Steps between C-alpha positions, in 0.01 A plus 500: 500500500810726483361719206178569679410728795411255767284745703293554188466129434376458849252770452372325182464177678328661791232648270417159350497335842266758654251478209484132559493499885226769494279315266516725205628224272519127552865435417778679299835425347782730375830467336773745420775406241820673401788399300322197357422353844215515754641702797195520718199265526222506749166331539230611753210265593604202277784255449828659402505330162115552433395560145243741387268560209665797330201661342605766247867476614479206269475735203875563524567127459285476196657817339855394587431169308344694209812714470707183416307470176527860376692468183420141501156484370357796689544882477306769683304574189401131433126486456322220687307397192823431317574227750138402604277536188191443718565836673330705237203729471317707759804734498760237595700513167702810602600363850887455526723346767584856610125564566467188705809567717412872546132447596388704202344207294145594581348186650575522876195314610494223233362190679725201567498277805836348610374145410396620156831670443695199612379305204658632176206403281239639731700815544550579126125432440406744772756770370339474160175644639653798684419856396739801503364829637645819324826491305789302647777727617284810563407444858620304800289272721660239718459147357497278820535159318353538141795643311752260639292200405554621134875562570528142638324358187742690271782342703349175431525562124860645477653256753321192367398380834267589791578836653525350854780273367665788327505705805641222711771378257596825346476738788465353850740204468791702343471750783485232761157626639378173654218641721349707213247307285219576259263210452684212669324230672765353728402469869738752643384765271143441574555527870494882491348743770130510462358833378253670743415820667587654834249406768144451372508750214304442183684528167472819311242483231772607250703186565407231247453193723558244227851631428612589858361292793449209282883479459472297832378222257793293367330466162492881465865528593584232248336711227794733517319837461771714333374832630464398857543126594865427568608375852827593655699609790592866522864382460458378151303810374772723639762274329303536170530868529878467568520310177318788330758733642807293409407267211695191611648312215334752264179306519324790321618709223640803684324741275162328572565495870587858497175582303293277727615651820539863400309605192164657583263426209173650620596871482262709700222240516354527852406208711121541577542376853801684613445814289862523417701420189538115492871496385461137343788322340453177304375327804606707806448837660765763548512715817566821320643838597170693526448442879223248423692181578296427806188498288653236286554284819882550536459700813746781553878471485571299190668662209322618192621205306356244733275240321256241625157365524251496793215261591188479693495521876796737498756254349783669319836428329749737359863568414699821528786542246631799710553288819522141356229406742196277421216443733188285512216493760224225485195447702195272497273774631225649294404816683141629473645847550698543184620850594646365811658222303654766269632713795650172659684425193638854467641475851657169430647596165627822642669331791657251256632765269667674797695186595793604274672812621527787252874466510523147355 
């Protein structure tokens, strides 16, 4: 822990411990990584090596695998219909990979259950009936799971195998991320912390039950929802972000990696929920230098080049090129008070960002 401020690390851990001990979330797990290694790990309320459903933090996994195929069958401007002929009509012909990964494709609420998506034939049949609202690329609305089902199917085509196998063999295994899995069915992976709510809270009406609480069902986990269904420890997510910082073994084309982690493609498009410019890259979000990083769920204290992806319940993961620090926080709690959840994640992320002294 020599590169980190130990008092600030203790403060970070105390925040998580207090949230759990006072009943505001069931359990929580964090990891800080630096120099390609995890330097701090802590779990409150669960076993030290517990795994969690990673909700939308999963999107970084899917986009990192997709980047492996840029220039090898995919480009940002590849139209979906050119790989999936059934993805046509009702405005879909213009949708590109870039639209999918920047949440500008225009079908944020297209219906697809996890079990439907887990079967390639059913998935493609369902997607053929989707409709696009507006013109792709002209507005931004968060696609919780719909866009990444299409991305995964494009991966099927360019890789010649199931996207879950591609992600495991081409991304996770080369990086040695043995706790991180998407769609695996082995017993240890299925033994993850159950998703719940603090106390006796009811779920918010905005949380789609079929894609969140039902991840407690092994069959749903096995479907491998590419926009929100991976399972992992916080360690492995933090290490994935270290890989995105350091590109070990030149796994990615350096130009592709630089683009994916730093090139904002959404211009001034505003996120309708946060009311600030979204700053979306080809799969991730950048903190930015406009003073709005906290609204993008980076907390305060990260550098403007920090990139990451957040998830339901206050989950978050990011890497900061200015400090070399990466961070992941996971929880199994779905808080009815989503503002409180947002405030909690801001406190945790801010405390994490401050663990590296400004002089390092």
